[in-house]
N, C-alpha and C positions, 0 to 999 in steps of 0.2 A: 504495499500498500504505501501511495506517496507519504514522507516526511511528514508535510501538513496534513494532510487528511487523521493521519495517526495521533498529529496533536490533538487537533479537533477531535476525533472521536473518544482522545483519554481526557478529553475535558470538555466534555459537550454539558456534562453537569456542572461545574462550575460557571461556566458561557450561561446556560439558562438559569442557574441563579442567579443573576445578575439581570436578565433582561428575556424577552421571549425573541422567537426571531420572529419576523428579519434581521438582521443582523451582519457586518464588514465585521472580517478580522485581516490587519497589517499587522505583517512580522518582521520584525524591525532586523533581527538577523538577517533576512534574507533583503534586506533594502539595502544594506548598509554593505553587505557583501555584491551587489549589484554596482553599487557606483565603485567598488574599490577592483573591481573588474573594468569596468567603462574605462576605471585611469590609467588602469595597466595597459589599455590596448590602446588606449589616445596617443599614450605619448606623453609626462611631465612638462610638457612645451606649449602642449594643448589647454584650455584651463576650459572649464566646465563649468556651466552654466544650467541650474537645476528650473523651469518653468513651472513654478508653481499651479497654474491651471489644473497642471494634470495629473496633481492630488497635494491641496491648501492646506490638508492635517497632519501629513508628514514633515511640515518647515521645519519645525523645531528640531526635528533630527536627523536633518540633512545638511545643517547649519555647519559643523565642521570639516564636513566633505566635501563641498563646492564652493568654487571660487568664486558663483556671481548666481542671485533668483535676479529671475524674467518677472513681471509683472504686468497686466493688463490691463487691471482695473484699482478704482482707489481703495475698491473691496481689498483688494490682493494687497496691494498697499501696505494699507493698514496690519493687515493678517505677519508682513513682515516687521513694520515698527513695532507691531506688539511683541512678537514670539522671537523674533532673531535676537542674541545676545551677543554673538560674534559681531567682528566689524566685516562685515559684508557689501560689496557695491550693489547695487540694486538697477537692473536694466528695466527705464520704464516703458515700456510698449502699449501696444493698444489705440486702435482704428480709429478712436472718439475717446478724447480727452477732453474735458471741459477746462473752464481757464484755471476756476479755482482747483482742480484736480493739478493742473501744473504749474500752478504758486507753489503748492506745498511741496509739489519735487522740486523745483528750484531754490527753494530754501534747504534742500535737506542735500548736504555739497558730494552725497556718495552716490547720487542718484545720476544715472547717464539716460536723456529721451530719447528715445528715438523720434527719428519725425514721416509721419505718414504724410503729409500731407503741405503744401505752401501754407493754405492754414492753420495748422499748426505753426508750422515754420515762424510764420510773421507772430502768433501767440507768443511761442517759448521766446524771442526775440524780446518783445513787448514789455512780455511780464518782470523776466530778467535784466531788462533797465531799468523798468520800476524799482525793482527790487536792490540795483547796483551791484548785478552778478555776471557774472560769465556761466553761462550753462553747459557742459556738456553733453554734446550729441551724437548721433548716429544714423545716419542715410539711412529710409527701409526702401528697399528695390522691390518694385512690385513683379511680384510672379508672373503679371497677368491677369489679377483680381482687385479687388475692393482694396486689399492691399498697398500698403507701401508708395512708393514717390514714381510716373512711369518717367521713358527717355528724357523728355523734356523739360520735365519739372528737376530731374536731379542735373539734368546742365543748367538750369535756369540759377539754383542754388551756388553752384560753384561757379558760375559766370559770375554770379554776385555776391560772390562770400566776402569782400572785404569791406562790404557795405553792411553784414549781419553783423553786427560788431558786439554784441553782448552773446553770441555762441563760437565756442570753438568744434569746430568739425570732426571728432576722431576718428570716424569710418563708415563702412557701409555694414548694411546687417540684412539676411537675406535667410528667409524660411520657405527651404522649396517647396518640401512636400512632405506627405506623413505615410503609414504604415508604408515605407519603401522596404521591397525584399532583396534590389535588385543592386549586384556591383557596379555594373552600366550603368545602371541607371542614377544611382548618384555621381560618377566619374562625369556622367555628362553633364549634369549641375554643374560640378566643382568648378569644373573647364570652361563652362558659361559664363559662370562668372566671375571668376579671374581674367578673364577673353576685355568681361566689358568695365570692369575694373583699371585694368591696364590701360583702356582707349580714352577710359576719360582724365587717368591721371597724367596721361601723353598730353592728351587738345589744353589742359586747364591748368599744365604744371603744378598739380597738387597730389601730395601721397594721404593713401588711406595705410592711416595708423592701426585699426583696429577692422579688423573683419570676422563677424559673429557670424556663424552659417549652423540653418537648425535644417539638421540631415532628414530626422522624422526616420528613422529606422524601425523597421516593421517588426512585431508582438504576436506572436501567433494567439488566434482568439476560438479560431472554427477546427473544427475537424479537415483537415487538409492543408491548414496553415504549415505546421511540422515542419512538410517537407518543402516550404518555398525558398527558403534562405538560411545562411550561416549568419546570423549576430557579430559574431568575431570575428569573422573575416571583412566582414561589408564596415565592421569600427575600424577596423583595421586601414582597410583601404582609402577609407574616409579621412582616416590621421595623416598615410604618407600626404595625398593629394592635397593638403590644407599646408601640410609642413614645407611642403615643394616649393609650391603656388606663394606659400605666404610669408618667406622668408624676407628677415626685415620688422615682421608686423606683430601683434600680438592676436594671438588668434584663439576664437572665446567656440566653443562648438556647445551651443544648445540644444539638452537635453529633453524630451518629454515623458513621453509611456514609457520610453523604456529601462527610466529608472526605477517605477513606482509600480510597473504591470504583473509581475509574476509574488509580488509580497504581498498583494491582496486576496480574500478569496470572500465571497457575499456566501453565505446559509439563506437559506427561505426554506420553510414545512410543507408536509403535503395536509392541504386540509379539507378536502374532497378527492372522490375520484366518479368516474361518472362514463358512459359508453355513447355513444353518439355516430348511428349512418356508418359503424361497422370501425368506427376509431376513437381508441380506449385516452380518458385527459385524465390527468392531474393537475389538479388545481391549487395555486401555492398562494400561500401567504403573505408575500412580496414577488412583485414582477416588473415589467418596465417601467413601472413606479419607479423603483431604486436604485437596477442597473440597465445599464446599456451601453453594448461594447460595439467602435468603430465599423459601420456597415451596417448595424443588423437593425432590419425593417419586417415587420409584418411573420416574424419565423422562417424566414427563407435560407435562413444559416444557422447551424446548428453552433452554438458555442461548447470549447471543452467544460466539462462537467462531470461531476461522478455522485455515486448517491448513496448513503448511508443507510443501507441498509444489510440485514441478516441471509436475506434471499441469495442465491448464488443465483439462478438461472436469470434469464435476460426475456426481455419484451418489448415489443412496442407503444409509445406514448407521446402525447404530444402533453406539451406540457405547459399551462399557462397561468396568468397572473391572476392577482382579485380584480382586475378593472375592468367596470362597461363597456368595453369593448371588442371587438372578435382581433382588434390587431392584437389585444393582450399578450402573444406568442412567446414562451423563451425557447421552449425546443419542438421541433413539428415531428415527426412521424422518427422519430428517434429511439434507436435500441438502447435500452439500458435497462440498468437491474431492474431487477418484480422488486415493487416494494407495495407501502400501503398508506392510509391516513396517519401519520403523524411520523414518517420518516422524512428526511431532512435531502434537498437538493445543491448539491455545494459548487459554487459557478467560478472556476479558476481562473486566473490572471484577468484579476479585478482591481488591482492595484490602482490603474490612474484610467483615469474619467470615468470609470462605471458609475460611479454612483451620482457624483455633480452633472452628470449630460440627459441623468434620467427625468422622466418627467415628474417630480417629486408633488409640484401639489395637486396633482389629479385625482377626482374624490375628495380630497380632503382627508385622508388615510397618514397615521405616522409616516415620519422619517423613521429610517431605522438606526438602532444601536449601532453603534462602534467601539471597537475593542482593536488596543496595542498589545502586542504579545512582545515584550522586552527580551535581548537577548540571554538574559536568566530563565525563559520561560515566565516569567512574572507575566499574569493576565490584568491590564489596566482595562477598565471602561472610561471611554475619557468621551461621549456623548449619548446620552440613554436614550431610549423613544423618545423622538419629537411629536407632538401634535399641529397638525398644519389648520386645523378648524379655525380658529383664531385670526390667520394668516390672510384664508380666503372671506372670512366672514367680513370682516373688518373689526371682530369682537375684541 
């Protein structure tokens, strides 16, 4: 049995003594091993940035192991300011920055702001002037969607940089993809990035001292994902390419899901079972309102899971959550261990995005509890089940 499942089975009584399902469990041992392994592969010359949107609850536990935090909202910024005790730099990204948010970041000397539009550029410069500050910024390169600066905007910023007196342009940022499994795809993106940087530097006699790159290394979520690629080989290739192209520059690798994904599991109890039109359904007390994997929609792909059941034989089930919608399907026509009411489903690789991207407020059901398992195997309840009716009802 998987060691995380064995730990869960051995400690289920202790967990259920503090809350009922559904709940998340995050292993700090796995989390720290992931970061150490990533840093080993990347090389000491590449600095590691943790994108806290992947899992904001883990911020206090990774602060000693990463070089930067990336935030994309004032809420994420406040999390960093509240829980991070180490002297860490913050990269303040985000396509939408209000003026008061920019002002707060400008007044914090540890923050590097990304520039996502000409409007943001003007606001950052004006607020910096008002506060008599020189703000450090990265120019975010658009990959062709709503994020970042267009080629025309990039050229305008560099052409007019001498008139933007309250900004220090440190470098460029590109988040090119997500859930990438292919070495060739990463190679193409990195080489295209540096070709563009070299071109801008030559035209405008300017040097990008920092290159912040988000490669979006893939995580296996579904049956069949496990054979798609080798994450260690992919990280090694990324590191080599970034260092070979980025000589003389500070290279930051922005990592999201690959850091916390495998440290988390989601547990949900079977509350009911029924057979309709030849299909056997298991109904769980938590579903898509609590867990959402990348690319998951309407049971079209079956996430990697295990069933805590005493039965060895298997059968085909469709597994649904408790929501009043036919789209609340977690697993469709999947062969799993036979089980009954009060058995538990465990969803693996649930440490990144799964909790925060789910439709948590639908039907005013409770938010799931969250446990942290320390490296000593001590179990800590860090969030109880939280009701949402007062939010939805304005109570």
